[in-house]
C-alpha positions as YAML, in Angstrom:
chain: A
units: angstrom
residues:
- id: 1
  name: MET
  ca: [-16.11, -0.86, -15.32]
- id: 2
  name: ARG
  ca: [-18.30, -2.89, -12.82]
- id: 3
  name: ALA
  ca: [-16.57, -6.11, -13.77]
- id: 4
  name: LEU
  ca: [-12.92, -4.02, -12.91]
- id: 5
  name: HIS
  ca: [-14.01, -3.26, -9.30]
- id: 6
  name: GLY
  ca: [-14.33, -6.91, -8.37]
- id: 7
  name: GLN
  ca: [-11.25, -7.93, -9.74]
- id: 8
  name: ALA
  ca: [-9.21, -4.68, -8.93]
- id: 9
  name: PHE
  ca: [-10.34, -4.96, -5.22]
- id: 10
  name: THR
  ca: [-9.72, -9.18, -4.77]
- id: 11
  name: GLY
  ca: [-6.37, -8.55, -2.70]
- id: 12
  name: VAL
  ca: [-8.23, -5.68, -0.86]
- id: 13
  name: HIS
  ca: [-10.86, -8.49, 0.00]
- id: 14
  name: ALA
  ca: [-8.52, -11.36, 0.58]
- id: 15
  name: GLY
  ca: [-6.84, -9.06, 3.22]
- id: 16
  name: LEU
  ca: [-10.34, -8.22, 4.45]
- id: 17
  name: THR
  ca: [-11.33, -11.64, 4.60]
- id: 18
  name: GLY
  ca: [-8.46, -13.18, 6.74]
- id: 19
  name: ALA
  ca: [-5.55, -13.37, 4.17]
- id: 20
  name: THR
  ca: [-2.11, -13.10, 5.29]
- id: 21
  name: GLY
  ca: [0.49, -10.77, 3.83]
- id: 22
  name: PRO
  ca: [3.65, -12.13, 2.69]
- id: 23
  name: ASP
  ca: [5.28, -11.32, 6.52]
- id: 24
  name: GLU
  ca: [2.56, -11.64, 8.48]
- id: 25
  name: GLY
  ca: [4.05, -12.84, 12.16]
- id: 26
  name: VAL
  ca: [7.54, -11.47, 11.42]
- id: 27
  name: GLU
  ca: [8.81, -9.00, 13.66]
- id: 28
  name: PRO
  ca: [8.99, -5.34, 11.88]
- id: 29
  name: ASN
  ca: [12.53, -4.03, 10.80]
- id: 30
  name: PRO
  ca: [12.37, -0.17, 10.19]
- id: 31
  name: GLY
  ca: [15.61, 1.31, 8.68]
- id: 32
  name: LEU
  ca: [13.84, 4.43, 8.70]
- id: 33
  name: ARG
  ca: [11.44, 6.32, 11.22]
- id: 34
  name: VAL
  ca: [9.47, 9.47, 9.67]
- id: 35
  name: ARG
  ca: [6.13, 10.88, 10.69]
- id: 36
  name: THR
  ca: [4.48, 10.87, 7.25]
- id: 37
  name: ALA
  ca: [5.14, 9.52, 3.60]
- id: 38
  name: TRP
  ca: [3.70, 10.06, 0.23]
- id: 39
  name: ILE
  ca: [4.12, 7.45, -2.11]
- id: 40
  name: SER
  ca: [1.84, 7.47, -5.60]
- id: 41
  name: ASP
  ca: [2.01, 6.23, -9.43]
- id: 42
  name: VAL
  ca: [2.77, 2.30, -8.85]
- id: 43
  name: HIS
  ca: [0.80, 1.13, -11.39]
- id: 44
  name: LEU
  ca: [-0.37, -2.39, -9.79]
- id: 45
  name: GLY
  ca: [-1.38, -4.70, -12.51]
- id: 46
  name: THR
  ca: [1.31, -3.41, -15.10]
- id: 47
  name: PRO
  ca: [4.55, -5.30, -15.78]
- id: 48
  name: GLY
  ca: [6.42, -1.94, -15.20]
- id: 49
  name: CYS
  ca: [5.47, -1.91, -11.60]
- id: 50
  name: GLN
  ca: [8.46, -2.42, -9.28]
- id: 51
  name: ALA
  ca: [6.48, -4.15, -7.12]
- id: 52
  name: GLN
  ca: [9.30, -6.00, -5.05]
- id: 53
  name: ALA
  ca: [10.96, -2.50, -4.67]
- id: 54
  name: LEU
  ca: [7.96, -0.87, -3.10]
- id: 55
  name: LEU
  ca: [7.82, -4.06, -1.14]
- id: 56
  name: ASP
  ca: [11.35, -3.39, 0.40]
- id: 57
  name: PHE
  ca: [9.69, 0.18, 1.05]
- id: 58
  name: LEU
  ca: [7.00, -0.67, 2.85]
- id: 59
  name: LYS
  ca: [9.12, -3.14, 5.26]
- id: 60
  name: HIS
  ca: [11.82, -0.76, 5.76]
- id: 61
  name: VAL
  ca: [9.83, 2.32, 6.67]
- id: 62
  name: ASP
  ca: [7.63, 2.90, 9.66]
- id: 63
  name: CYS
  ca: [5.27, 5.71, 9.43]
- id: 64
  name: ASP
  ca: [2.57, 7.33, 11.41]
- id: 65
  name: THR
  ca: [0.73, 8.10, 8.23]
- id: 66
  name: LEU
  ca: [0.72, 6.78, 4.42]
- id: 67
  name: PHE
  ca: [-0.71, 8.38, 1.75]
- id: 68
  name: LEU
  ca: [-1.60, 6.54, -1.42]
- id: 69
  name: VAL
  ca: [-1.66, 9.49, -3.76]
- id: 70
  name: GLY
  ca: [-3.28, 7.92, -6.54]
- id: 71
  name: ASP
  ca: [-2.83, 5.27, -9.65]
- id: 72
  name: ILE
  ca: [-2.05, 2.83, -7.08]
- id: 73
  name: ILE
  ca: [-3.69, 0.21, -9.48]
- id: 74
  name: ASP
  ca: [-3.61, 0.75, -12.92]
- id: 75
  name: GLY
  ca: [-7.30, 0.28, -14.20]
- id: 76
  name: TRP
  ca: [-6.60, 1.43, -17.68]
- id: 77
  name: GLN
  ca: [-4.15, -1.30, -18.11]
- id: 78
  name: LEU
  ca: [-6.02, -4.07, -16.62]
- id: 79
  name: ARG
  ca: [-8.94, -3.04, -18.89]
- id: 80
  name: ARG
  ca: [-6.52, -3.91, -21.76]
- id: 81
  name: ALA
  ca: [-5.15, -7.00, -20.34]
- id: 82
  name: TRP
  ca: [-5.14, -9.07, -16.99]
- id: 83
  name: TYR
  ca: [-1.62, -8.92, -15.12]
- id: 84
  name: TRP
  ca: [-1.59, -9.42, -11.40]
- id: 85
  name: PRO
  ca: [1.53, -11.57, -10.46]
- id: 86
  name: GLN
  ca: [1.73, -12.65, -6.67]
- id: 87
  name: ALA
  ca: [4.06, -9.63, -5.77]
- id: 88
  name: HIS
  ca: [1.08, -7.10, -6.72]
- id: 89
  name: ASN
  ca: [-1.11, -9.04, -4.44]
- id: 90
  name: ASP
  ca: [1.61, -9.09, -1.69]
- id: 91
  name: VAL
  ca: [1.66, -5.33, -1.84]
- id: 92
  name: VAL
  ca: [-2.13, -4.79, -1.60]
- id: 93
  name: GLN
  ca: [-1.89, -7.34, 1.58]
- id: 94
  name: LYS
  ca: [1.40, -5.51, 2.80]
- id: 95
  name: LEU
  ca: [-0.55, -1.97, 2.97]
- id: 96
  name: LEU
  ca: [-3.46, -3.92, 4.47]
- id: 97
  name: ARG
  ca: [-1.08, -5.25, 7.33]
- id: 98
  name: ASN
  ca: [0.90, -1.99, 7.92]
- id: 99
  name: ALA
  ca: [-3.06, -0.56, 8.34]
- id: 100
  name: ARG
  ca: [-4.17, -3.05, 10.94]
- id: 101
  name: LYS
  ca: [-0.76, -2.44, 12.96]
- id: 102
  name: GLY
  ca: [-1.84, 1.01, 13.28]
- id: 103
  name: THR
  ca: [-0.31, 2.96, 10.19]
- id: 104
  name: ARG
  ca: [-2.95, 5.07, 8.87]
- id: 105
  name: VAL
  ca: [-2.99, 4.77, 5.08]
- id: 106
  name: VAL
  ca: [-5.19, 7.12, 3.12]
- id: 107
  name: PHE
  ca: [-5.92, 6.77, -0.34]
- id: 108
  name: ILE
  ca: [-6.38, 9.26, -2.90]
- id: 109
  name: PRO
  ca: [-7.07, 8.06, -6.18]
- id: 110
  name: GLY
  ca: [-5.68, 9.16, -9.81]
- id: 111
  name: ASN
  ca: [-7.23, 8.81, -12.92]
- id: 112
  name: HIS
  ca: [-5.89, 5.40, -13.83]
- id: 113
  name: ASP
  ca: [-7.66, 3.68, -10.41]
- id: 114
  name: GLU
  ca: [-10.51, 6.67, -10.87]
- id: 115
  name: PHE
  ca: [-12.74, 3.90, -10.45]
- id: 116
  name: ALA
  ca: [-12.26, 3.75, -7.08]
- id: 117
  name: ARG
  ca: [-13.52, 7.24, -6.62]
- id: 118
  name: GLY
  ca: [-16.86, 5.57, -6.28]
- id: 119
  name: PHE
  ca: [-15.86, 4.34, -2.89]
- id: 120
  name: VAL
  ca: [-14.61, 7.96, -1.34]
- id: 121
  name: GLY
  ca: [-15.94, 7.93, 2.67]
- id: 122
  name: HIS
  ca: [-15.47, 4.15, 2.60]
- id: 123
  name: ASN
  ca: [-13.11, 2.33, 4.80]
- id: 124
  name: PHE
  ca: [-11.58, -1.03, 3.47]
- id: 125
  name: GLY
  ca: [-9.67, -2.79, 5.98]
- id: 126
  name: GLY
  ca: [-8.49, 0.20, 7.87]
- id: 127
  name: ILE
  ca: [-7.47, 2.46, 4.34]
- id: 128
  name: ASP
  ca: [-9.31, 5.42, 4.19]
- id: 129
  name: VAL
  ca: [-10.43, 6.55, 0.41]
- id: 130
  name: ALA
  ca: [-10.66, 10.35, 0.00]
- id: 131
  name: ASP
  ca: [-10.91, 12.05, -2.98]
- id: 132
  name: GLU
  ca: [-8.29, 14.70, -1.30]
- id: 133
  name: TRP
  ca: [-6.58, 15.35, 1.80]
- id: 134
  name: VAL
  ca: [-4.99, 18.60, 4.17]
- id: 135
  name: HIS
  ca: [-2.22, 17.73, 6.08]
- id: 136
  name: THR
  ca: [-0.45, 19.43, 8.84]
- id: 137
  name: THR
  ca: [3.27, 18.93, 9.27]
- id: 138
  name: ALA
  ca: [4.92, 18.62, 12.80]
- id: 139
  name: ASP
  ca: [6.25, 22.79, 12.31]
- id: 140
  name: GLY
  ca: [2.73, 23.43, 11.46]
- id: 141
  name: ARG
  ca: [2.53, 23.73, 7.55]
- id: 142
  name: LYS
  ca: [-0.83, 22.89, 5.70]
- id: 143
  name: LEU
  ca: [-0.24, 20.90, 2.86]
- id: 144
  name: TRP
  ca: [-3.07, 20.34, 0.60]
- id: 145
  name: VAL
  ca: [-2.93, 16.50, -0.91]
- id: 146
  name: THR
  ca: [-4.21, 15.43, -4.45]
- id: 147
  name: HIS
  ca: [-3.17, 13.18, -7.10]
- id: 148
  name: GLY
  ca: [-3.31, 15.94, -9.64]
- id: 149
  name: ASP
  ca: [-5.04, 14.69, -12.91]
- id: 150
  name: LEU
  ca: [-7.72, 17.28, -12.41]
- id: 151
  name: TYR
  ca: [-5.25, 20.12, -13.16]
- id: 152
  name: ASP
  ca: [-3.88, 18.39, -16.12]
- id: 153
  name: GLY
  ca: [-4.87, 19.65, -19.28]
- id: 154
  name: VAL
  ca: [-4.58, 16.69, -21.36]
- id: 155
  name: ILE
  ca: [-6.71, 14.28, -19.26]
- id: 156
  name: GLN
  ca: [-9.33, 17.16, -19.08]
- id: 157
  name: VAL
  ca: [-10.15, 18.24, -22.70]
- id: 158
  name: ALA
  ca: [-8.56, 15.41, -24.95]
- id: 159
  name: ARG
  ca: [-8.81, 12.13, -23.02]
- id: 160
  name: TRP
  ca: [-8.33, 10.32, -25.99]
- id: 161
  name: LEU
  ca: [-4.74, 11.94, -26.20]
- id: 162
  name: ALA
  ca: [-4.19, 10.68, -22.93]
- id: 163
  name: LEU
  ca: [-5.03, 6.94, -23.57]
- id: 164
  name: LEU
  ca: [-2.74, 7.52, -26.43]
- id: 165
  name: GLY
  ca: [0.07, 8.71, -24.59]
- id: 166
  name: ASP
  ca: [-0.62, 5.57, -22.02]
- id: 167
  name: THR
  ca: [-0.26, 3.14, -24.42]
- id: 168
  name: LEU
  ca: [2.95, 4.86, -25.71]
- id: 169
  name: TYR
  ca: [4.46, 4.83, -22.50]
- id: 170
  name: GLU
  ca: [3.89, 1.13, -21.90]
- id: 171
  name: PHE
  ca: [5.44, 0.44, -25.26]
- id: 172
  name: THR
  ca: [8.68, 3.03, -24.16]
- id: 173
  name: LEU
  ca: [8.60, 0.73, -20.75]
- id: 174
  name: LYS
  ca: [9.08, -2.43, -22.37]
- id: 175
  name: LEU
  ca: [11.61, -1.41, -24.72]
- id: 176
  name: ASN
  ca: [13.61, 0.22, -21.35]
- id: 177
  name: ARG
  ca: [13.13, -3.28, -19.80]
- id: 178
  name: HIS
  ca: [14.81, -5.17, -22.41]
- id: 179
  name: LEU
  ca: [17.55, -2.27, -22.52]
- id: 180
  name: ASN
  ca: [18.15, -2.70, -18.95]
- id: 181
  name: SER
  ca: [18.23, -6.58, -19.25]
- id: 182
  name: TRP
  ca: [21.15, -6.17, -21.40]
- id: 183
  name: ARG
  ca: [22.71, -3.40, -19.47]
- id: 184
  name: ALA
  ca: [22.84, -5.40, -16.42]
- id: 185
  name: ARG
  ca: [24.63, -8.13, -18.18]
- id: 186
  name: ALA
  ca: [27.15, -5.84, -19.31]
- id: 187
  name: GLY
  ca: [27.73, -4.55, -15.46]
- id: 188
  name: LEU
  ca: [26.14, -0.90, -16.29]
- id: 189
  name: PRO
  ca: [23.93, 0.54, -14.16]
- id: 190
  name: TYR
  ca: [20.01, 1.11, -14.75]
- id: 191
  name: TRP
  ca: [19.16, 4.15, -17.10]
- id: 192
  name: SER
  ca: [15.62, 5.17, -17.77]
- id: 193
  name: LEU
  ca: [15.07, 5.45, -21.68]
- id: 194
  name: SER
  ca: [11.23, 7.02, -21.09]
- id: 195
  name: LYS
  ca: [12.63, 9.56, -18.46]
- id: 196
  name: TYR
  ca: [15.54, 10.48, -20.90]
- id: 197
  name: LEU
  ca: [13.15, 11.01, -23.51]
- id: 198
  name: LYS
  ca: [10.80, 13.07, -21.61]
- id: 199
  name: LEU
  ca: [13.52, 15.56, -20.33]
- id: 200
  name: LYS
  ca: [14.63, 15.94, -24.22]
- id: 201
  name: VAL
  ca: [11.59, 17.11, -25.12]
- id: 202
  name: LYS
  ca: [11.07, 20.38, -25.07]
- id: 203
  name: ARG
  ca: [7.09, 20.27, -25.13]
- id: 204
  name: ALA
  ca: [7.10, 17.48, -22.41]
- id: 205
  name: VAL
  ca: [9.24, 20.18, -19.94]
- id: 206
  name: SER
  ca: [6.75, 22.85, -20.94]
- id: 207
  name: TYR
  ca: [3.94, 20.70, -19.69]
- id: 208
  name: VAL
  ca: [5.35, 19.85, -16.56]
- id: 209
  name: GLY
  ca: [5.90, 23.28, -15.73]
- id: 210
  name: ASP
  ca: [2.68, 23.98, -16.73]
- id: 211
  name: PHE
  ca: [1.11, 20.97, -14.26]
- id: 212
  name: GLU
  ca: [3.59, 22.46, -11.35]
- id: 213
  name: HIS
  ca: [2.20, 26.09, -11.67]
- id: 214
  name: ALA
  ca: [-1.91, 25.36, -12.20]
- id: 215
  name: LEU
  ca: [-1.22, 23.19, -8.89]
- id: 216
  name: ALA
  ca: [0.95, 26.05, -7.20]
- id: 217
  name: LYS
  ca: [-2.02, 28.42, -8.39]
- id: 218
  name: GLU
  ca: [-4.77, 25.88, -6.90]
- id: 219
  name: ALA
  ca: [-3.33, 25.44, -3.32]
- id: 220
  name: ARG
  ca: [-2.97, 29.36, -3.13]
- id: 221
  name: LYS
  ca: [-6.59, 29.41, -3.61]
- id: 222
  name: ARG
  ca: [-7.12, 27.02, -0.87]
- id: 223
  name: GLY
  ca: [-5.05, 29.16, 1.62]
- id: 224
  name: VAL
  ca: [-2.52, 26.39, 2.21]
- id: 225
  name: ASP
  ca: [1.07, 26.75, 2.23]
- id: 226
  name: GLY
  ca: [2.19, 23.82, -0.45]
- id: 227
  name: VAL
  ca: [0.55, 20.93, -2.66]
- id: 228
  name: VAL
  ca: [1.93, 17.23, -2.56]
- id: 229
  name: CYS
  ca: [0.82, 15.41, -6.04]
- id: 230
  name: GLY
  ca: [1.96, 13.12, -8.12]
- id: 231
  name: HIS
  ca: [0.78, 11.85, -11.81]
- id: 232
  name: ILE
  ca: [3.48, 12.94, -13.85]
- id: 233
  name: HIS
  ca: [6.02, 10.32, -12.58]
- id: 234
  name: HIS
  ca: [8.68, 13.32, -12.11]
- id: 235
  name: ALA
  ca: [9.62, 13.82, -8.36]
- id: 236
  name: GLU
  ca: [10.35, 17.42, -7.16]
- id: 237
  name: MET
  ca: [10.24, 19.36, -4.24]
- id: 238
  name: ARG
  ca: [10.45, 23.33, -4.98]
- id: 239
  name: GLN
  ca: [8.88, 26.72, -4.29]
- id: 240
  name: VAL
  ca: [6.39, 27.57, -7.20]
- id: 241
  name: ASP
  ca: [5.09, 31.27, -6.79]
- id: 242
  name: GLY
  ca: [5.76, 30.98, -2.94]
- id: 243
  name: ILE
  ca: [4.27, 27.76, -2.46]
- id: 244
  name: LEU
  ca: [5.69, 24.71, -1.75]
- id: 245
  name: TYR
  ca: [4.96, 22.13, -4.73]
- id: 246
  name: ALA
  ca: [6.03, 18.28, -3.67]
- id: 247
  name: ASN
  ca: [5.46, 15.60, -6.17]
- id: 248
  name: ASP
  ca: [6.35, 12.31, -4.59]
- id: 249
  name: GLY
  ca: [7.50, 10.60, -8.36]
- id: 250
  name: ASP
  ca: [6.67, 7.53, -8.67]
- id: 251
  name: TRP
  ca: [7.33, 3.69, -8.58]
- id: 252
  name: VAL
  ca: [7.88, 2.59, -12.35]
- id: 253
  name: GLU
  ca: [11.11, 4.03, -13.00]
- id: 254
  name: SER
  ca: [12.48, 6.40, -10.34]
- id: 255
  name: LEU
  ca: [11.18, 4.71, -7.34]
- id: 256
  name: THR
  ca: [10.59, 7.60, -5.17]
- id: 257
  name: THR
  ca: [8.80, 8.79, -1.99]
- id: 258
  name: LEU
  ca: [8.51, 12.14, -0.22]
- id: 259
  name: VAL
  ca: [8.47, 11.77, 3.56]
- id: 260
  name: GLU
  ca: [8.07, 13.86, 6.55]
- id: 261
  name: HIS
  ca: [10.41, 13.72, 9.28]
- id: 262
  name: PRO
  ca: [9.34, 13.42, 12.88]
- id: 263
  name: ASP
  ca: [10.53, 17.64, 13.04]
- id: 264
  name: GLY
  ca: [8.47, 18.64, 9.93]
- id: 265
  name: ARG
  ca: [11.44, 18.15, 7.61]
- id: 266
  name: LEU
  ca: [10.52, 17.23, 4.00]
- id: 267
  name: GLU
  ca: [12.30, 14.61, 1.82]
- id: 268
  name: VAL
  ca: [12.65, 13.17, -1.60]
- id: 269
  name: LEU
  ca: [14.47, 9.70, -0.81]
- id: 270
  name: HIS
  ca: [15.24, 7.78, -4.47]
- id: 271
  name: TRP
  ca: [14.56, 4.07, -2.98]
- id: 272
  name: ALA
  ca: [17.29, 2.74, -5.19]
- id: 273
  name: ASP
  ca: [20.16, 4.85, -4.29]
- id: 274
  name: VAL
  ca: [18.62, 3.45, -0.56]
- id: 275
  name: MET
  ca: [18.83, -0.24, -1.53]
- id: 276
  name: ALA
  ca: [21.79, 0.36, -3.43]
- id: 277
  name: GLN
  ca: [23.54, 1.62, -0.04]
- id: 278
  name: ARG
  ca: [22.41, -0.77, 2.09]
- id: 279
  name: SER
  ca: [23.29, -3.62, -0.25]
- id: 280
  name: ALA
  ca: [27.40, -2.38, -0.39]
- id: 281
  name: ARG
  ca: [26.98, -1.76, 3.58]
- id: 282
  name: THR
  ca: [26.30, -5.49, 3.28]
- id: 283
  name: ARG
  ca: [28.89, -6.56, 1.08]
- id: 284
  name: ALA
  ca: [31.61, -4.49, 2.74]
- id: 285
  name: ALA
  ca: [30.26, -6.77, 6.63]
- id: 286
  name: THR
  ca: [30.34, -9.87, 5.19]
- id: 287
  name: ALA
  ca: [33.79, -9.15, 3.12]
...
């Protein structure tokens, strides 16, 4: 774990020592202005990470506060095999640049980047590291922000099973990349094999429901109006036992984020759809 600390924070240290991000000095071009944004489960350090799509999001969304809700860096995968392309470093540098330009960035570590829990209470290049957070929306609601792994029975009771599941998940993603490469050549849209399998397996659906109810129960105990989390790679926003449950999804498959608009309204954005709509408008304008 000690060796991983130094490696995983290479990009952060580069930003602290004056290295510039991929768009340093370029005027921002936000396509969307929001009060708050939440992203999680980026899994930098894995081939499945959609770093380019995340960079697009970070370049086109302007927010006062950005929550990084865990599993931003995948320490589990980096221990098995080092993988850190330039695009992943660009994401770290872009986050640091946004913090320097005035966005409040709060990093709440998850189970895959649990090494960062040793740095809770510290600030790296303008990014605050915290165990959890209570965010007050513009319309006065209090939202508890946590990655969610501490309320996952599999993680807490059988860590070995979680590690095995992670290995199988990476294998599924690898198959998914080959499948979608073929689909792209055939002119077919992106399709997630792992998401399809999870939704088809009854026990996985039951697991998601148990996770949602566990977090809603804890949120009620804390006296808040809702909970924002990640962890299970399933974007959702609904009432669970009278508590607002909001999951911001992931940046491996679904490319989703939760945002708070200036009036306090919350929305789950599917960024792949946003990029597709922007590309369609560009093609129409140049036709």
